[in-house]
N, CA, C and O atoms as a GROMACS GRO file, in nm:
protein
  432
    1MET      N    1   9.016  11.746  15.576
    1MET     CA    2   9.138  11.669  15.560
    1MET      C    3   9.139  11.613  15.418
    1MET      O    4   9.037  11.566  15.368
    2ALA      N    5   9.252  11.620  15.356
    2ALA     CA    6   9.262  11.570  15.220
    2ALA      C    7   9.237  11.420  15.220
    2ALA      O    8   9.269  11.350  15.316
    3LEU      N    9   9.181  11.372  15.112
    3LEU     CA   10   9.145  11.231  15.102
    3LEU      C   11   9.268  11.141  15.117
    3LEU      O   12   9.260  11.035  15.179
    4PHE      N   13   9.380  11.183  15.061
    4PHE     CA   14   9.503  11.103  15.073
    4PHE      C   15   9.547  11.090  15.218
    4PHE      O   16   9.583  10.982  15.264
    5VAL      N   17   9.544  11.202  15.291
    5VAL     CA   18   9.585  11.200  15.432
    5VAL      C   19   9.488  11.116  15.514
    5VAL      O   20   9.530  11.040  15.602
    6GLN      N   21   9.358  11.128  15.485
    6GLN     CA   22   9.259  11.045  15.554
    6GLN      C   23   9.288  10.897  15.533
    6GLN      O   24   9.288  10.818  15.628
    7ALA      N   25   9.312  10.860  15.409
    7ALA     CA   26   9.340  10.719  15.378
    7ALA      C   27   9.468  10.673  15.447
    7ALA      O   28   9.474  10.562  15.499
    8LEU      N   29   9.569  10.758  15.447
    8LEU     CA   30   9.696  10.724  15.512
    8LEU      C   31   9.678  10.702  15.662
    8LEU      O   32   9.732  10.607  15.718
    9VAL      N   33   9.603  10.791  15.727
    9VAL     CA   34   9.578  10.778  15.872
    9VAL      C   35   9.500  10.651  15.900
    9VAL      O   36   9.531  10.579  15.995
   10ILE      N   37   9.399  10.623  15.820
   10ILE     CA   38   9.317  10.503  15.841
   10ILE      C   39   9.401  10.377  15.824
   10ILE      O   40   9.392  10.285  15.905
   11ILE      N   41   9.482  10.372  15.720
   11ILE     CA   42   9.566  10.254  15.696
   11ILE      C   43   9.666  10.236  15.810
   11ILE      O   44   9.684  10.125  15.860
   12PHE      N   45   9.732  10.345  15.851
   12PHE     CA   46   9.830  10.335  15.959
   12PHE      C   47   9.764  10.293  16.090
   12PHE      O   48   9.815  10.206  16.161
   13ALA      N   49   9.650  10.354  16.123
   13ALA     CA   50   9.582  10.322  16.248
   13ALA      C   51   9.531  10.178  16.247
   13ALA      O   52   9.537  10.110  16.349
   14ALA      N   53   9.481  10.132  16.133
   14ALA     CA   54   9.435   9.993  16.123
   14ALA      C   55   9.552   9.897  16.140
   14ALA      O   56   9.539   9.794  16.206
   15PHE      N   57   9.666   9.931  16.082
   15PHE     CA   58   9.785   9.848  16.098
   15PHE      C   59   9.829   9.844  16.245
   15PHE      O   60   9.858   9.738  16.299
   16ALA      N   61   9.833   9.962  16.308
   16ALA     CA   62   9.874   9.969  16.449
   16ALA      C   63   9.776   9.892  16.538
   16ALA      O   64   9.816   9.826  16.633
   17LEU      N   65   9.648   9.901  16.507
   17LEU     CA   66   9.547   9.827  16.582
   17LEU      C   67   9.566   9.677  16.565
   17LEU      O   68   9.552   9.602  16.662
   18SER      N   69   9.596   9.634  16.444
   18SER     CA   70   9.619   9.491  16.422
   18SER      C   71   9.743   9.443  16.497
   18SER      O   72   9.745   9.331  16.548
   19ARG      N   73   9.846   9.527  16.504
   19ARG     CA   74   9.966   9.491  16.582
   19ARG      C   75   9.934   9.481  16.730
   19ARG      O   76   9.987   9.393  16.799
   20ALA      N   77   9.848   9.568  16.780
   20ALA     CA   78   9.808   9.562  16.920
   20ALA      C   79   9.732   9.433  16.949
   20ALA      O   80   9.752   9.370  17.053
   21VAL      N   81   9.646   9.393  16.856
   21VAL     CA   82   9.571   9.267  16.873
   21VAL      C   83   9.668   9.149  16.876
   21VAL      O   84   9.656   9.060  16.960
   22LEU      N   85   9.764   9.148  16.785
   22LEU     CA   86   9.863   9.040  16.782
   22LEU      C   87   9.947   9.036  16.910
   22LEU      O   88   9.977   8.928  16.961
   23ARG      N   89   9.984   9.152  16.961
   23ARG     CA   90  10.062   9.155  17.085
   23ARG      C   91   9.979   9.110  17.204
   23ARG      O   92  10.032   9.050  17.298
   24LEU      N   93   9.848   9.139  17.202
   24LEU     CA   94   9.760   9.091  17.308
   24LEU      C   95   9.750   8.939  17.303
   24LEU      O   96   9.760   8.872  17.406
   25LYS      N   97   9.731   8.885  17.184
   25LYS     CA   98   9.723   8.739  17.168
   25LYS      C   99   9.854   8.671  17.205
   25LYS      O  100   9.853   8.560  17.257
   26GLY      N  101   9.966   8.737  17.179
   26GLY     CA  102  10.097   8.681  17.210
   26GLY      C  103  10.136   8.698  17.357
   26GLY      O  104  10.241   8.650  17.399
   27GLY      N  105  10.053   8.765  17.433
   27GLY     CA  106  10.081   8.785  17.574
   27GLY      C  107  10.178   8.898  17.604
   27GLY      O  108  10.223   8.913  17.717
   28GLU      N  109  10.210   8.978  17.504
   28GLU     CA  110  10.304   9.088  17.524
   28GLU      C  111  10.236   9.213  17.580
   28GLU      O  112  10.302   9.302  17.632
   29LEU      N  113  10.103   9.220  17.568
   29LEU     CA  114  10.026   9.332  17.622
   29LEU      C  115   9.923   9.280  17.720
   29LEU      O  116   9.864   9.173  17.700
   30THR      N  117   9.901   9.355  17.828
   30THR     CA  118   9.791   9.322  17.917
   30THR      C  119   9.663   9.374  17.853
   30THR      O  120   9.667   9.450  17.756
   31PHE      N  121   9.549   9.334  17.908
   31PHE     CA  122   9.423   9.381  17.851
   31PHE      C  123   9.411   9.532  17.866
   31PHE      O  124   9.362   9.599  17.775
   32ASN      N  125   9.454   9.587  17.980
   32ASN     CA  126   9.446   9.732  18.000
   32ASN      C  127   9.532   9.808  17.900
   32ASN      O  128   9.490   9.911  17.847
   33GLN      N  129   9.651   9.757  17.875
   33GLN     CA  130   9.738   9.820  17.775
   33GLN      C  131   9.674   9.812  17.637
   33GLN      O  132   9.674   9.909  17.561
   34PHE      N  133   9.620   9.695  17.605
   34PHE     CA  134   9.554   9.679  17.476
   34PHE      C  135   9.436   9.775  17.464
   34PHE      O  136   9.417   9.838  17.359
   35PHE      N  137   9.357   9.786  17.569
   35PHE     CA  138   9.240   9.875  17.566
   35PHE      C  139   9.282  10.019  17.539
   35PHE      O  140   9.218  10.088  17.460
   36PHE      N  141   9.390  10.064  17.603
   36PHE     CA  142   9.439  10.199  17.582
   36PHE      C  143   9.476  10.221  17.435
   36PHE      O  144   9.432  10.317  17.373
   37TRP      N  145   9.558  10.129  17.380
   37TRP     CA  146   9.604  10.145  17.242
   37TRP      C  147   9.490  10.129  17.143
   37TRP      O  148   9.483  10.201  17.043
   38ALA      N  149   9.400  10.035  17.169
   38ALA     CA  150   9.286  10.016  17.078
   38ALA      C  151   9.200  10.141  17.076
   38ALA      O  152   9.158  10.186  16.970
   39ALA      N  153   9.172  10.198  17.193
   39ALA     CA  154   9.091  10.319  17.200
   39ALA      C  155   9.160  10.434  17.125
   39ALA      O  156   9.094  10.508  17.052
   40LEU      N  157   9.289  10.447  17.143
   40LEU     CA  158   9.364  10.553  17.076
   40LEU      C  159   9.355  10.541  16.924
   40LEU      O  160   9.327  10.639  16.855
   41TRP      N  161   9.377  10.421  16.871
   41TRP     CA  162   9.375  10.402  16.726
   41TRP      C  163   9.234  10.409  16.669
   41TRP      O  164   9.215  10.455  16.557
   42ILE      N  165   9.136  10.364  16.745
   42ILE     CA  166   8.997  10.375  16.698
   42ILE      C  167   8.954  10.521  16.692
   42ILE      O  168   8.888  10.562  16.597
   43VAL      N  169   8.993  10.600  16.791
   43VAL     CA  170   8.964  10.744  16.788
   43VAL      C  171   9.033  10.809  16.668
   43VAL      O  172   8.974  10.895  16.603
   44ALA      N  173   9.156  10.770  16.639
   44ALA     CA  174   9.226  10.825  16.523
   44ALA      C  175   9.151  10.793  16.394
   44ALA      O  176   9.140  10.878  16.305
   45ILE      N  177   9.100  10.671  16.383
   45ILE     CA  178   9.024  10.633  16.263
   45ILE      C  179   8.895  10.714  16.254
   45ILE      O  180   8.860  10.763  16.147
   46ILE      N  181   8.825  10.729  16.366
   46ILE     CA  182   8.699  10.805  16.367
   46ILE      C  183   8.724  10.950  16.328
   46ILE      O  184   8.648  11.008  16.250
   47VAL      N  185   8.830  11.010  16.381
   47VAL     CA  186   8.861  11.150  16.348
   47VAL      C  187   8.902  11.162  16.202
   47VAL      O  188   8.869  11.262  16.137
   48ALA      N  189   8.973  11.063  16.149
   48ALA     CA  190   9.012  11.068  16.007
   48ALA      C  191   8.890  11.056  15.916
   48ALA      O  192   8.882  11.122  15.813
   49VAL      N  193   8.795  10.972  15.955
   49VAL     CA  194   8.675  10.953  15.874
   49VAL      C  195   8.583  11.074  15.884
   49VAL      O  196   8.525  11.117  15.784
   50SER      N  197   8.570  11.129  16.005
   50SER     CA  198   8.479  11.242  16.026
   50SER      C  199   8.548  11.351  16.108
   50SER      O  200   8.530  11.359  16.229
   51PRO      N  201   8.627  11.436  16.042
   51PRO     CA  202   8.698  11.541  16.114
   51PRO      C  203   8.606  11.645  16.179
   51PRO      O  204   8.648  11.718  16.269
   52ASP      N  205   8.481  11.650  16.134
   52ASP     CA  206   8.386  11.744  16.194
   52ASP      C  207   8.360  11.713  16.341
   52ASP      O  208   8.330  11.803  16.419
   53LEU      N  209   8.372  11.586  16.379
   53LEU     CA  210   8.354  11.549  16.519
   53LEU      C  211   8.459  11.616  16.607
   53LEU      O  212   8.428  11.660  16.718
   54LEU      N  213   8.580  11.624  16.559
   54LEU     CA  214   8.687  11.689  16.634
   54LEU      C  215   8.661  11.839  16.648
   54LEU      O  216   8.685  11.897  16.754
   55VAL      N  217   8.611  11.900  16.542
   55VAL     CA  218   8.580  12.043  16.546
   55VAL      C  219   8.466  12.069  16.644
   55VAL      O  220   8.472  12.164  16.722
   56ARG      N  221   8.363  11.984  16.641
   56ARG     CA  222   8.251  12.000  16.735
   56ARG      C  223   8.297  11.982  16.880
   56ARG      O  224   8.256  12.056  16.969
   57ALA      N  225   8.381  11.883  16.902
   57ALA     CA  226   8.431  11.859  17.038
   57ALA      C  227   8.515  11.976  17.086
   57ALA      O  228   8.504  12.017  17.202
   58SER      N  229   8.598  12.032  16.998
   58SER     CA  230   8.681  12.146  17.039
   58SER      C  231   8.595  12.268  17.068
   58SER      O  232   8.624  12.343  17.161
   59THR      N  233   8.491  12.289  16.989
   59THR     CA  234   8.401  12.401  17.013
   59THR      C  235   8.329  12.383  17.146
   59THR      O  236   8.313  12.479  17.222
   60THR      N  237   8.286  12.261  17.175
   60THR     CA  238   8.218  12.233  17.301
   60THR      C  239   8.309  12.259  17.420
   60THR      O  240   8.264  12.308  17.524
   61LEU      N  241   8.436  12.227  17.406
   61LEU     CA  242   8.532  12.246  17.514
   61LEU      C  243   8.588  12.388  17.520
   61LEU      O  244   8.666  12.421  17.609
   62GLY      N  245   8.550  12.472  17.424
   62GLY     CA  246   8.596  12.610  17.424
   62GLY      C  247   8.734  12.629  17.363
   62GLY      O  248   8.801  12.729  17.388
   63ILE      N  249   8.775  12.533  17.282
   63ILE     CA  250   8.905  12.540  17.215
   63ILE      C  251   8.878  12.584  17.072
   63ILE      O  252   8.782  12.540  17.009
   64GLY      N  253   8.963  12.671  17.020
   64GLY     CA  254   8.938  12.733  16.891
   64GLY      C  255   8.924  12.638  16.773
   64GLY      O  256   8.824  12.645  16.700
   65ARG      N  257   9.020  12.550  16.754
   65ARG     CA  258   9.020  12.464  16.636
   65ARG      C  259   9.032  12.318  16.676
   65ARG      O  260   9.079  12.286  16.786
   66GLY      N  261   8.990  12.232  16.587
   66GLY     CA  262   9.002  12.088  16.612
   66GLY      C  263   9.147  12.043  16.621
   66GLY      O  264   9.180  11.954  16.699
   67VAL      N  265   9.232  12.105  16.541
   67VAL     CA  266   9.375  12.071  16.543
   67VAL      C  267   9.435  12.104  16.680
   67VAL      O  268   9.519  12.030  16.730
   68ASP      N  269   9.391  12.214  16.740
   68ASP     CA  270   9.440  12.250  16.873
   68ASP      C  271   9.400  12.145  16.975
   68ASP      O  272   9.481  12.107  17.060
   69LEU      N  273   9.278  12.097  16.968
   69LEU     CA  274   9.232  11.992  17.059
   69LEU      C  275   9.315  11.866  17.040
   69LEU      O  276   9.355  11.802  17.138
   70ALA      N  277   9.341  11.829  16.917
   70ALA     CA  278   9.423  11.710  16.890
   70ALA      C  279   9.564  11.727  16.946
   70ALA      O  280   9.620  11.634  17.002
   71LEU      N  281   9.620  11.846  16.931
   71LEU     CA  282   9.753  11.873  16.984
   71LEU      C  283   9.755  11.866  17.136
   71LEU      O  284   9.845  11.806  17.194
   72TYR      N  285   9.657  11.928  17.201
   72TYR     CA  286   9.650  11.924  17.347
   72TYR      C  287   9.634  11.780  17.396
   72TYR      O  288   9.700  11.739  17.492
   73ALA      N  289   9.546  11.705  17.332
   73ALA     CA  290   9.525  11.565  17.371
   73ALA      C  291   9.652  11.484  17.351
   73ALA      O  292   9.685  11.399  17.434
   74SER      N  293   9.723  11.509  17.243
   74SER     CA  294   9.849  11.438  17.217
   74SER      C  295   9.952  11.467  17.325
   74SER      O  296  10.022  11.376  17.370
   75ILE      N  297   9.962  11.591  17.364
   75ILE     CA  298  10.059  11.628  17.469
   75ILE      C  299  10.022  11.561  17.601
   75ILE      O  300  10.110  11.510  17.671
   76ILE      N  301   9.894  11.560  17.635
   76ILE     CA  302   9.850  11.495  17.759
   76ILE      C  303   9.881  11.346  17.754
   76ILE      O  304   9.929  11.289  17.852
   77ILE      N  305   9.854  11.282  17.642
   77ILE     CA  306   9.881  11.139  17.628
   77ILE      C  307  10.032  11.112  17.640
   77ILE      O  308  10.072  11.016  17.704
   78LEU      N  309  10.113  11.196  17.578
   78LEU     CA  310  10.258  11.177  17.587
   78LEU      C  311  10.309  11.194  17.731
   78LEU      O  312  10.395  11.118  17.774
   79PHE      N  313  10.256  11.291  17.804
   79PHE     CA  314  10.294  11.306  17.944
   79PHE      C  315  10.253  11.183  18.026
   79PHE      O  316  10.328  11.137  18.111
   80TYR      N  317  10.133  11.131  17.999
   80TYR     CA  318  10.086  11.012  18.070
   80TYR      C  319  10.177  10.893  18.041
   80TYR      O  320  10.216  10.821  18.133
   81LEU      N  321  10.211  10.872  17.916
   81LEU     CA  322  10.298  10.760  17.880
   81LEU      C  323  10.438  10.778  17.940
   81LEU      O  324  10.499  10.681  17.984
   82ASN      N  325  10.487  10.900  17.941
   82ASN     CA  326  10.617  10.927  18.003
   82ASN      C  327  10.613  10.895  18.152
   82ASN      O  328  10.708  10.836  18.205
   83PHE      N  329  10.507  10.933  18.220
   83PHE     CA  330  10.492  10.903  18.362
   83PHE      C  331  10.491  10.752  18.386
   83PHE      O  332  10.557  10.703  18.476
   84LYS      N  333  10.415  10.680  18.304
   84LYS     CA  334  10.410  10.534  18.319
   84LYS      C  335  10.547  10.471  18.298
   84LYS      O  336  10.585  10.379  18.370
   85LEU      N  337  10.621  10.520  18.201
   85LEU     CA  338  10.756  10.468  18.177
   85LEU      C  339  10.849  10.497  18.294
   85LEU      O  340  10.930  10.412  18.331
   86LEU      N  341  10.839  10.615  18.351
   86LEU     CA  342  10.924  10.648  18.465
   86LEU      C  343  10.891  10.561  18.586
   86LEU      O  344  10.982  10.518  18.657
   87VAL      N  345  10.764  10.534  18.610
   87VAL     CA  346  10.725  10.446  18.720
   87VAL      C  347  10.779  10.306  18.696
   87VAL      O  348  10.832  10.242  18.787
   88ARG      N  349  10.765  10.257  18.573
   88ARG     CA  350  10.816  10.124  18.541
   88ARG      C  351  10.968  10.119  18.556
   88ARG      O  352  11.022  10.020  18.606
   89LEU      N  353  11.036  10.223  18.513
   89LEU     CA  354  11.182  10.229  18.526
   89LEU      C  355  11.224  10.227  18.672
   89LEU      O  356  11.319  10.158  18.709
   90ASP      N  357  11.154  10.302  18.757
   90ASP     CA  358  11.184  10.300  18.900
   90ASP      C  359  11.166  10.161  18.959
   90ASP      O  360  11.248  10.116  19.039
   91ASN      N  361  11.059  10.092  18.919
   91ASN     CA  362  11.036   9.956  18.969
   91ASN      C  363  11.147   9.861  18.925
   91ASN      O  364  11.193   9.778  19.003
   92ILE      N  365  11.190   9.874  18.801
   92ILE     CA  366  11.297   9.788  18.751
   92ILE      C  367  11.428   9.817  18.825
   92ILE      O  368  11.501   9.724  18.859
   93GLU      N  369  11.457   9.944  18.849
   93GLU     CA  370  11.578   9.980  18.924
   93GLU      C  371  11.575   9.921  19.065
   93GLU      O  372  11.677   9.873  19.114
   94GLN      N  373  11.459   9.925  19.129
   94GLN     CA  374  11.447   9.867  19.263
   94GLN      C  375  11.468   9.716  19.259
   94GLN      O  376  11.534   9.660  19.347
   95GLN      N  377  11.412   9.650  19.159
   95GLN     CA  378  11.429   9.506  19.146
   95GLN      C  379  11.575   9.469  19.122
   95GLN      O  380  11.626   9.372  19.178
   96ILE      N  381  11.642   9.547  19.038
   96ILE     CA  382  11.785   9.520  19.011
   96ILE      C  383  11.867   9.541  19.137
   96ILE      O  384  11.958   9.462  19.166
   97THR      N  385  11.837   9.645  19.213
   97THR     CA  386  11.910   9.670  19.338
   97THR      C  387  11.890   9.555  19.436
   97THR      O  388  11.986   9.508  19.497
   98THR      N  389  11.766   9.509  19.450
   98THR     CA  390  11.737   9.397  19.540
   98THR      C  391  11.809   9.271  19.494
   98THR      O  392  11.867   9.198  19.575
   99LEU      N  393  11.805   9.245  19.365
   99LEU     CA  394  11.873   9.128  19.310
   99LEU      C  395  12.024   9.135  19.331
   99LEU      O  396  12.086   9.036  19.370
  100ALA      N  397  12.082   9.251  19.306
  100ALA     CA  398  12.227   9.268  19.325
  100ALA      C  399  12.266   9.248  19.472
  100ALA      O  400  12.369   9.187  19.501
  101ARG      N  401  12.185   9.298  19.563
  101ARG     CA  402  12.213   9.279  19.706
  101ARG      C  403  12.207   9.131  19.743
  101ARG      O  404  12.293   9.080  19.815
  102ASN      N  405  12.104   9.062  19.694
  102ASN     CA  406  12.090   8.919  19.724
  102ASN      C  407  12.208   8.839  19.670
  102ASN      O  408  12.259   8.750  19.738
  103ILE      N  409  12.250   8.870  19.550
  103ILE     CA  410  12.365   8.800  19.491
  103ILE      C  411  12.492   8.830  19.570
  103ILE      O  412  12.572   8.740  19.595
  104ALA      N  413  12.510   8.955  19.610
  104ALA     CA  414  12.629   8.993  19.687
  104ALA      C  415  12.632   8.923  19.823
  104ALA      O  416  12.738   8.881  19.869
  105LEU      N  417  12.516   8.909  19.886
  105LEU     CA  418  12.511   8.843  20.017
  105LEU      C  419  12.537   8.693  20.005
  105LEU      O  420  12.595   8.634  20.096
  106ARG      N  421  12.496   8.632  19.897
  106ARG     CA  422  12.519   8.488  19.876
  106ARG      C  423  12.666   8.457  19.852
  106ARG      O  424  12.713   8.350  19.889
  107LYS      N  425  12.739   8.550  19.790
  107LYS     CA  426  12.880   8.526  19.758
  107LYS      C  427  12.969   8.532  19.881
  107LYS      O  428  13.081   8.480  19.879
  108LYS      N  429  12.923   8.595  19.988
  108LYS     CA  430  13.007   8.608  20.108
  108LYS      C  431  13.016   8.482  20.184
  108LYS      O  432  13.083   8.476  20.287
   0.00000   0.00000   0.00000
């Protein structure tokens, strides 16, 4: 990885990690959410500092290149986050429906 790209990834990941810490302190993130994001950004920093680790991991898993492993992991993470958002959206829709029913019953 070019030195400029490594530095850029490290700076961005450190910034994102600091934002996660601030959101945890502000009560906007639960500890589990913080742990997920902290682990993600720490792994990004480690891979930026030592890209050989990604290549070794991909070889161990039988994947051709380190970039392929990063792409596969990114897709899996995106699907996981999408699933969590859909579950949260369903819960919010149920709460809104319950609230609307309660309000409608009170008005009668």
